[in-house]
C-alpha atoms as one frame of an Amber mdcrd trajectory, in Angstrom:
protein
  16.709   2.974 107.752  14.190   3.741 104.921  15.553   3.307 101.507  15.424
   6.264  99.147  14.433   4.458  95.764  14.780   7.701  93.868  18.680   7.690
  94.335  19.117   3.964  93.133  21.166   3.696  89.758  19.000   3.002  86.676
  21.015  -0.035  86.048  20.184  -1.456  89.384  16.450  -0.768  88.970  16.462
  -2.496  85.515  18.237  -5.552  87.094  15.505  -5.707  89.814  12.721  -5.410
  87.139  14.312  -8.109  85.005  14.423 -10.458  88.096  10.600 -10.068  88.617
   8.533 -13.002  87.251   4.977 -12.231  88.140   3.181  -9.362  86.205   1.319
  -8.033  89.362   4.599  -7.728  91.131   5.981  -5.773  88.268   3.164  -3.372
  88.265   3.758  -2.852  92.100   7.447  -2.286  91.541   6.665   0.421  88.799
   4.249   2.050  91.219   6.972   2.657  93.841   7.993   6.072  92.511   8.560
   8.163  89.368  12.309   7.140  89.270  11.380   3.483  88.852   8.645   4.150
  86.294  10.980   6.200  84.204  13.796   3.509  84.354  11.752   0.388  83.351
   9.384  -0.034  80.447   5.707  -0.078  80.786   5.250  -3.399  79.143   7.573
  -6.260  80.389   8.617  -8.581  77.723  10.854 -10.956  79.684   8.043 -12.692
  81.881   7.624 -16.414  81.858   3.978 -17.707  81.238   1.742 -16.428  83.922
  -0.736 -18.239  85.826  -3.886 -18.626  83.741  -7.184 -17.195  84.731 -10.352
 -19.307  84.403 -12.714 -17.039  82.361 -16.354 -17.985  83.402 -19.303 -18.459
  81.212 -21.251 -15.307  80.131 -24.037 -16.306  82.450 -21.662 -15.663  85.444
 -21.007 -12.191  84.087 -23.136  -9.263  82.906 -23.092  -7.589  79.421 -20.047
  -5.329  80.270 -18.051  -7.345  82.677 -16.263 -10.699  82.379 -16.000 -12.877
  85.573 -13.011 -15.015  86.152 -11.247 -17.072  89.000  -7.778 -16.121  89.904
  -6.239 -19.375  91.538  -3.700 -17.324  93.560  -6.381 -15.306  95.319  -8.127
 -18.500  96.966  -9.992 -18.938  93.702 -11.975 -15.715  94.367 -14.246 -14.428
  91.850 -12.886 -11.356  89.969 -14.312  -9.076  87.195 -12.914  -7.345  84.225
 -14.466  -4.623  82.285 -15.326  -5.440  78.776 -15.452  -2.481  76.148 -18.826
  -2.107  74.608 -17.378  -3.089  71.054 -16.417  -6.497  72.503 -19.583  -7.136
  74.493 -21.576  -7.804  71.240 -19.058 -10.420  69.991 -21.010 -13.510  71.351
 -19.123 -16.774  70.814 -15.792 -17.855  72.078 -13.676 -20.572  70.397 -10.334
 -20.438  72.064  -7.599 -18.491  73.897  -3.835 -18.291  72.994  -0.959 -15.999
  74.184  -3.337 -14.215  76.506  -6.014 -13.342  73.744  -9.546 -14.528  73.443
 -10.861 -15.638  69.987 -14.415 -14.228  69.712 -16.874 -14.856  66.894 -19.846
 -12.863  65.693 -22.678 -13.769  63.260 -21.102 -11.564  60.516 -18.923 -13.986
  60.835 -16.174 -11.699  61.892 -13.200 -12.919  64.055 -12.031 -10.555  66.879
  -9.026 -11.124  69.207  -9.390  -9.371  72.666  -6.804  -9.136  75.358  -8.824
  -8.972  78.668  -5.722  -7.756  80.479  -4.890  -4.776  78.246  -8.366  -4.466
  76.679  -6.615  -4.386  73.219  -8.359  -5.922  70.277  -7.326  -7.149  66.786
  -9.260  -8.438  63.901  -8.637 -11.548  61.773 -10.149 -12.300  58.392 -13.781
 -13.743  58.725 -14.185 -17.486  58.715 -16.529 -17.157  55.782 -13.363 -16.625
  53.795 -13.038 -20.317  52.978 -13.338 -21.715  49.504 -15.896 -24.140  50.878
 -17.997 -22.150  53.352 -20.264 -19.172  52.376 -22.546 -17.105  54.617 -26.065
 -17.351  53.531 -27.573 -14.975  56.108 -26.933 -13.675  59.558 -27.146 -17.056
  61.114 -26.558 -19.647  58.467 -23.718 -21.024  56.455 -23.677 -23.127  53.273
 -20.855 -25.732  53.283 -19.541 -27.405  50.185 -17.540 -30.548  51.234 -14.860
 -32.234  49.170 -17.312 -34.750  47.614 -19.361 -31.801  46.115 -22.291 -32.135
  48.548 -23.996 -29.035  49.996 -25.382 -28.717  53.537 -26.411 -25.973  55.857
 -25.071 -25.016  59.296 -26.184 -22.565  61.858 -23.639 -20.391  63.483 -23.801
 -22.367  66.725 -23.267 -25.568  64.642 -20.341 -23.993  63.003 -18.743 -23.127
  66.309 -19.579 -26.681  67.862 -18.792 -28.941  64.958 -16.981 -26.893  62.361
 -14.335 -24.608  64.245 -12.602 -26.803  66.797  -9.941 -24.479  67.987  -7.805
 -21.560  67.021  -4.131 -21.185  68.203  -1.326 -18.657  67.563   2.444 -18.675
  67.021   2.804 -15.606  69.075   1.016 -12.425  70.353  -1.059 -10.794  67.582
   0.896  -7.656  67.973   4.120  -9.358  66.979   5.314  -9.268  63.295   5.655
 -13.009  62.945   2.107 -13.602  64.120   0.313 -16.755  62.593  -3.117 -18.121
  63.565  -4.003 -21.731  62.878  -7.744 -22.985  63.065  -8.827 -26.671  63.239
 -11.823 -27.183  60.833 -13.510 -30.220  62.299 -16.307 -30.780  59.655 -13.996
 -31.277  56.687 -10.846 -32.546  58.544  -8.818 -29.580  57.292  -6.689 -26.737
  58.794  -6.620 -23.131  57.982  -4.054 -20.499  58.772  -3.644 -16.742  58.312
  -0.632 -14.515  58.783  -0.557 -10.993  59.979  -1.791  -8.748  57.148  -3.625
 -11.544  55.321  -7.059 -10.760  54.075  -8.202 -14.482  53.883  -7.447 -17.794
  55.387  -5.241 -20.245  53.657  -6.551 -23.967  53.629  -4.220 -26.922  54.448
  -6.177 -29.708  52.653  -7.031 -32.851  54.791  -3.822 -33.755  56.633  -5.413
 -36.474  58.767  -8.722 -37.368  60.304 -10.155 -36.183  63.665  -7.752 -33.453
  64.460  -7.980 -32.766  68.243  -5.523 -30.152  69.178  -2.584 -27.908  67.959
   0.471 -26.181  69.390   3.202 -23.839  67.965   6.436 -25.594  68.939   9.955
 -24.881  67.643   8.768 -22.638  64.916   6.283 -25.147  63.524   2.578 -26.050
  64.095   2.001 -29.498  65.465  -1.494 -31.011  65.227  -2.518 -34.250  66.985
  -5.393 -36.476  65.842  -7.580 -38.807  67.916  -5.059 -41.630  67.887  -1.807
 -39.707  68.735  -0.522 -39.235  65.093   0.923 -35.831  64.517   0.962 -33.576
  61.520   3.902 -31.039  61.413   2.931 -27.873  59.536   5.419 -25.566  58.193
   3.678 -22.333  57.072   6.798 -20.053  57.047   7.022 -20.162  53.183   4.605
 -19.083  50.330   2.712 -22.537  50.613   2.369 -24.875  53.575   4.466 -28.023
  53.934   3.072 -30.847  56.023   4.690 -34.056  57.177   3.095 -36.802  59.233
   4.488 -38.556  62.254   2.814 -41.843  63.356   4.132 -43.048  66.664   4.194
 -46.754  67.314   1.890 -46.507  70.186  -1.596 -45.519  69.160  -3.557 -43.786
  71.889  -7.015 -44.118  73.169  -9.044 -41.670  75.342 -11.649 -38.979  74.514
  -9.521 -35.992  73.970  -5.789 -35.243  73.175  -3.773 -32.276  73.901  -0.392
 -31.156  73.020   1.693 -29.243  75.501   5.172 -27.684  75.641   6.546 -28.959
  79.037   8.424 -25.974  79.450  11.717 -27.927  79.277  11.193 -28.093  75.372
   9.724 -31.451  75.566   6.472 -32.173  73.521   3.847 -33.767  75.795   0.629
 -35.453  74.764  -2.103 -35.292  77.421  -4.984 -37.902  76.960  -8.268 -37.205
  78.724 -10.837 -39.962  79.589 -14.465 -39.000  80.144 -17.382 -40.966  81.636
 -20.642 -40.421  80.015 -24.102 -41.351  81.452 -26.870 -41.924  78.940 -30.517
 -41.714  79.620 -32.232 -45.167  80.255 -35.124 -44.520  78.029 -33.439 -42.637
  75.269 -29.825 -43.945  74.597 -29.040 -40.888  72.504 -29.718 -38.483  75.296
 -26.836 -37.574  77.540 -27.686 -37.078  81.117 -24.239 -36.173  82.499 -20.502
 -36.525  81.883 -17.282 -36.018  83.804 -13.649 -36.422  83.489 -12.443 -39.648
  85.006  -8.588 -39.441  84.565  -5.605 -38.275  82.445  -2.529 -39.863  81.049
   0.547 -37.966  80.020   3.156 -38.977  77.367   6.348 -37.459  76.061   7.474
 -37.773  72.462  10.567 -39.871  71.914  11.828 -38.465  68.522  14.356 -41.190
  67.850  11.512 -43.863  67.438   9.244 -41.916  67.231   6.732 -42.926  69.858
   4.857 -41.558  72.875   6.373 -42.742  76.149   4.141 -42.697  79.209   5.327
 -40.594  82.190   3.940 -40.962  85.672   5.021 -37.581  87.152   5.221 -33.905
  86.079   7.366 -32.936  88.969   6.795 -29.279  89.777   4.903 -28.683  86.651
   1.260 -28.145  86.280  -0.664 -28.202  82.929  -3.751 -26.171  81.859  -5.927
 -27.706  79.217  -9.365 -27.096  77.534 -10.359 -24.988  74.544  -7.272 -22.787
  75.361  -3.727 -23.267  73.816  -2.309 -25.659  76.505  -0.070 -24.066  79.060
   2.665 -25.459  81.333   3.902 -23.572  84.468   5.970 -24.294  87.446   3.893
 -24.414  90.545   6.674 -23.080  92.878   6.481 -19.778  91.003   2.854 -19.234
  92.184   1.643 -19.277  95.646  -1.056 -21.732  96.523  -0.843 -23.856  93.384
  -0.195 -27.588  93.083   2.575 -29.253  91.012   2.207 -32.556  89.294  -1.303
 -31.680  88.363  -3.436 -31.081  85.360  -5.895 -28.201  85.534  -8.690 -28.855
  83.189 -11.647 -26.858  81.721 -14.738 -28.109  79.846 -14.225 -28.545  76.152
 -16.192 -31.660  75.778 -18.423 -32.335  72.707 -21.158 -33.087  75.000 -21.200
 -29.672  76.771 -24.142 -28.324  74.968 -26.164 -31.544  74.839 -25.958 -32.851
  78.401 -29.255 -32.532  80.318 -28.004 -31.876  83.806 -24.977 -30.838  85.881
 -22.139 -28.295  85.892 -19.494 -27.734  83.571 -16.576 -30.369  83.833 -13.795
 -28.447  85.731 -11.181 -29.637  88.037  -7.644 -30.539  89.120  -6.332 -33.967
  88.255  -3.476 -35.052  90.685  -1.165 -37.510  88.920   0.286 -38.668  92.364
  -2.850 -40.578  93.278  -5.303 -40.151  90.340  -7.804 -38.049  92.448  -9.666
 -35.092  91.163 -10.326 -31.799  93.161 -13.285 -29.963  91.758 -12.996 -26.290
  90.926 -15.845 -23.896  91.885 -18.849 -25.031  89.898 -20.234 -23.156  86.961
 -23.938 -23.949  85.937 -24.642 -24.256  82.153 -27.205 -21.772  80.993 -29.410
 -23.968  78.694 -31.630 -20.999  77.841 -28.759 -18.907  76.339 -27.365 -19.863
  73.076 -24.429 -17.399  73.559 -23.236 -18.903  76.781 -19.679 -20.254  76.301
 -17.945 -22.812  78.683 -15.210 -21.711  81.092 -11.752 -21.312  79.419  -8.286
 -20.751  80.541  -6.493 -17.604  79.448  -2.936 -16.507  80.358  -2.592 -12.935
  81.285  -0.309 -11.196  78.744   0.634  -7.674  78.822   1.951  -7.888  75.246
């Protein structure tokens, strides 16, 4: 017998809605009938982290559409419409909580949610005490030693602004953004409603990644040391954790395991240099990953050999952990990686460095290739973004 959904009690409809874990399934459920739509909210706030999309370079898209791969749909290419106001924001320097961080030469900072098409402005990055905009494409930097030097906007993106991560969705009242500023080894943050960024002076050298974890920002350096940044008060409080084991590798990432453990993911990259010009990079590719968990009692990083059903997503995005069993066609005990290498704009040949690293046997499955557009200064590398309706 056919079920008359219009006669189901509201309490039962809400219970069904709360049990749904995938956003697309939630939309399908709301589309059943008017009774369901009136009983459950437009925006679900109970969903766990969704499977990230791989947003592709601008060269794979057109001016008003963004191309992406959805790993659940046989990695098929999809397109999202981009509002005209967003299409002119030309540089991308991160994604967090489902929002892309876009920069323009002004140098304004725009946050854009590709799922809902909502946008949100942050203070411009020129609002530092040591960086002043000179013209549309140049910055004048004053370092802590009093030296002055110039940077183009692309150089600011590549070597000055490493990554931007959030504490939560920009729409929440407790929103905080943290930026890693490479050139001066400093951090900067702004809270919702702030007109400028607040600097956290040199905490450590070579900051690699940051994560918001247990109501604090954690920042890791090249050797696995961690700065814990409390920005909840009027001024920041920073403490440094130096684990016994110092790490190697080319890139470091911090990830919340999903079981409330802090993980460190170390990426090793093989680089091939030109035989004639040793300063010229011919190609590069990821060779392997190692994963560690923080033992807080020591403290030290402990190597782990398996992620179980977990899959991690790393790159220029805020790192994400998901359960593979929640998503059809996905592999657990794997690291899905996008290209955030320092070599990505300097290599002569090849595609972006994308793939799936399998901890079980150390093999790498390559994701669909994306060719770098060397002629376009606006072409950004592929980046993971987690669909977020909030």
